[in-house]
C-alpha positions as CSV (number, residue, x, y, z in Angstrom):
1,M,11.2,34.9,1.8
2,T,9.5,31.5,2.0
3,I,8.9,29.2,-0.9
4,F,5.9,27.0,-0.7
5,K,5.2,23.9,-2.8
6,E,1.7,23.2,-3.8
7,I,0.2,19.7,-3.9
8,V,-1.3,19.4,-7.3
9,D,-2.5,15.8,-7.1
10,E,-2.5,12.9,-4.7
11,E,-3.2,9.3,-5.3
12,Y,-2.8,6.2,-3.1
13,L,-0.9,3.3,-4.4
14,T,-0.3,-0.2,-2.9
15,V,3.2,-1.6,-2.6
16,S,2.4,-3.9,-5.5
17,E,1.5,-1.0,-7.8
18,T,4.5,0.9,-6.7
19,K,6.7,-2.1,-7.5
20,E,5.4,-2.1,-11.0
21,L,6.0,1.6,-11.5
22,L,9.5,1.4,-10.0
23,A,10.3,-1.6,-12.3
24,D,9.5,0.6,-15.3
25,I,11.8,3.4,-14.0
26,E,14.6,0.9,-13.3
27,T,14.3,-0.5,-16.8
28,E,14.4,3.0,-18.3
29,R,17.5,3.9,-16.2
30,A,19.2,0.7,-17.1
31,M,19.0,1.5,-20.8
32,D,20.7,4.8,-20.3
33,E,24.3,4.0,-19.2
34,E,25.1,7.6,-18.2
35,R,22.2,7.8,-15.7
36,E,23.0,6.3,-12.3
37,L,20.5,4.8,-10.0
38,R,20.3,7.1,-7.0
39,Y,20.5,5.6,-3.5
40,E,17.0,6.6,-2.5
41,L,15.5,5.1,-5.7
42,A,17.5,1.9,-5.3
43,R,16.3,1.6,-1.7
44,A,12.7,2.2,-2.8
45,I,13.0,-0.5,-5.4
46,E,14.5,-2.9,-2.9
47,H,11.7,-2.2,-0.4
48,A,8.9,-2.7,-3.0
49,N,10.5,-5.9,-4.2
50,R,10.7,-7.3,-0.7
51,F,7.3,-6.4,0.6
52,A,5.0,-6.7,-2.5
53,V,3.1,-9.9,-2.0
54,L,0.1,-9.6,-4.3
55,E,-0.1,-8.8,-8.0
56,P,-1.1,-5.1,-8.7
57,E,-4.6,-6.1,-10.0
58,E,-5.2,-8.3,-6.9
59,S,-4.1,-5.5,-4.6
60,R,-6.4,-3.0,-6.3
61,Q,-9.3,-5.4,-6.1
62,L,-8.6,-6.0,-2.3
63,V,-8.7,-2.2,-1.8
64,E,-12.0,-2.0,-3.5
65,D,-13.5,-4.9,-1.5
66,L,-12.3,-3.3,1.7
67,Q,-13.7,0.1,0.8
68,E,-17.2,-1.5,0.4
69,L,-17.2,-1.8,4.2
70,E,-18.5,1.3,5.9
71,Y,-15.8,1.4,8.6
72,V,-12.8,1.1,6.2
73,D,-11.8,4.4,4.6
74,E,-9.4,4.8,1.6
75,P,-6.1,5.3,3.5
76,T,-6.9,2.4,5.9
77,A,-7.8,0.1,3.0
78,Y,-4.5,0.7,1.3
79,K,-2.6,0.2,4.6
80,I,-4.5,-3.1,5.2
81,T,-3.7,-4.2,1.7
82,D,0.0,-3.5,2.1
83,L,0.3,-5.2,5.5
84,L,-2.1,-8.1,4.9
85,P,-2.8,-8.7,8.6
86,R,-3.4,-12.3,9.6
87,N,-5.0,-11.9,13.0
88,R,-7.0,-9.4,15.1
89,D,-3.9,-8.0,16.9
90,E,-2.2,-7.2,13.6
91,L,-5.4,-5.6,12.3
92,R,-5.9,-3.6,15.6
93,S,-2.4,-2.1,15.1
94,V,-3.7,-0.6,11.8
95,Y,-6.6,1.1,13.7
96,A,-4.4,2.1,16.7
97,Q,-4.3,5.8,15.8
98,Q,-8.0,6.0,14.9
99,R,-10.5,7.6,17.3
100,Y,-12.6,4.5,17.4
101,S,-12.1,0.8,17.7
102,L,-13.8,-2.0,15.8
103,S,-15.8,-4.8,17.3
104,G,-14.6,-8.4,17.0
105,D,-17.2,-9.1,14.3
106,E,-16.0,-6.1,12.3
107,L,-12.4,-7.2,12.6
108,D,-13.3,-10.7,11.6
109,E,-15.1,-9.4,8.5
110,I,-12.0,-7.5,7.4
111,L,-9.8,-10.5,8.1
112,D,-12.1,-12.8,6.0
113,I,-11.7,-10.5,3.0
114,V,-7.9,-10.3,3.4
115,A,-7.8,-14.1,3.7
116,Q,-9.3,-14.5,0.3
117,Y,-6.3,-12.7,-1.2
118,A,-3.4,-13.7,1.1
């Protein structure tokens, strides 16, 4: 007998938005002295605190700006927002597993948008 889990809903989040949600969970757990912070949760909070650069509102706006470009899909926009690439090589690594590669002008257009926020 196999038990399958069904995906009910899926939503992309930036690291900044995740940091905000995890901070709420951490505060809630700190109020209840009997509840311990699990290892996985503590590591997730540490990761989010270390790598969140932008404010949640800024990161959401950057995702929206990137999605306005026809060659940036939703998952890629979130990945670019989380990584904030500074040059073409870093940006190419985001597109490394895609079936297509972007031209220099397209890469520069993305980098110009990222530079406004970074």
